[in-house]
C-alpha positions in Angstrom: 0.0 0.0 0.0 3.0 2.3 -0.3 2.4 3.1 -4.0 -1.1 4.5 -3.9 -3.6 6.4 -1.8 -7.4 6.4 -2.0 -9.0 9.6 -3.1 -12.5 10.9 -3.8 -13.3 12.3 -7.2 -16.1 13.8 -9.2 -17.2 12.6 -12.7 -19.6 14.5 -14.9 -22.3 13.0 -17.0 -21.0 15.0 -19.9 -18.1 13.2 -21.6 -16.6 16.5 -22.7 -16.5 17.9 -19.2 -15.0 14.7 -17.9 -12.3 14.8 -20.6 -11.6 18.5 -19.8 -11.4 17.8 -16.1 -9.0 14.9 -16.6 -6.8 16.9 -19.0 -6.5 19.6 -16.4 -5.6 17.0 -13.7 -3.1 15.5 -16.1 -1.3 18.9 -16.6 -1.3 19.5 -12.8 0.3 16.1 -12.3 2.9 16.7 -15.0 3.9 20.0 -13.3 4.6 18.1 -10.1 7.2 15.8 -11.7 10.9 16.5 -11.8 12.4 17.2 -15.3 13.9 13.7 -15.4 10.5 12.2 -14.6 8.9 14.3 -17.3 11.3 13.2 -19.9 10.9 9.6 -18.9 7.1 9.9 -19.0 7.3 11.6 -22.4 9.5 8.9 -23.8 7.2 6.2 -22.5 4.1 7.9 -23.9 5.6 8.4 -27.4 7.0 4.9 -27.5 3.6 3.5 -26.5 1.8 5.7 -29.1 4.2 4.5 -31.8 3.7 0.9 -31.0 -0.1 1.3 -30.9 -0.1 3.1 -34.2 2.0 0.4 -35.8 -0.3 -2.3 -34.4 -3.3 -0.4 -35.8 -1.7 -0.3 -39.2 -0.9 -4.0 -39.1 -4.5 -4.9 -38.2 -5.8 -2.6 -41.0 -3.4 -4.3 -43.4 -4.5 -7.8 -42.3 -8.2 -6.8 -42.6 -7.5 -5.5 -46.1 -6.1 -8.9 -47.3 -2.5 -7.7 -47.2 -3.0 -4.9 -49.7 -1.8 -1.4 -49.1 
């Protein structure tokens, strides 16, 4: 139990407001990181996005019968 703590939160019925609130929380969390932690997180996010994009392209290629 050293790695997390329980918190209370609010979620809106409107998906736009939920996304907006979570984005603001994300930026606040980023600002609390050290520069090294920010760089590490950025590298992890970009790597994950690249892998996910490649995977999506592979699936699209397979669904298209191997034709580009």
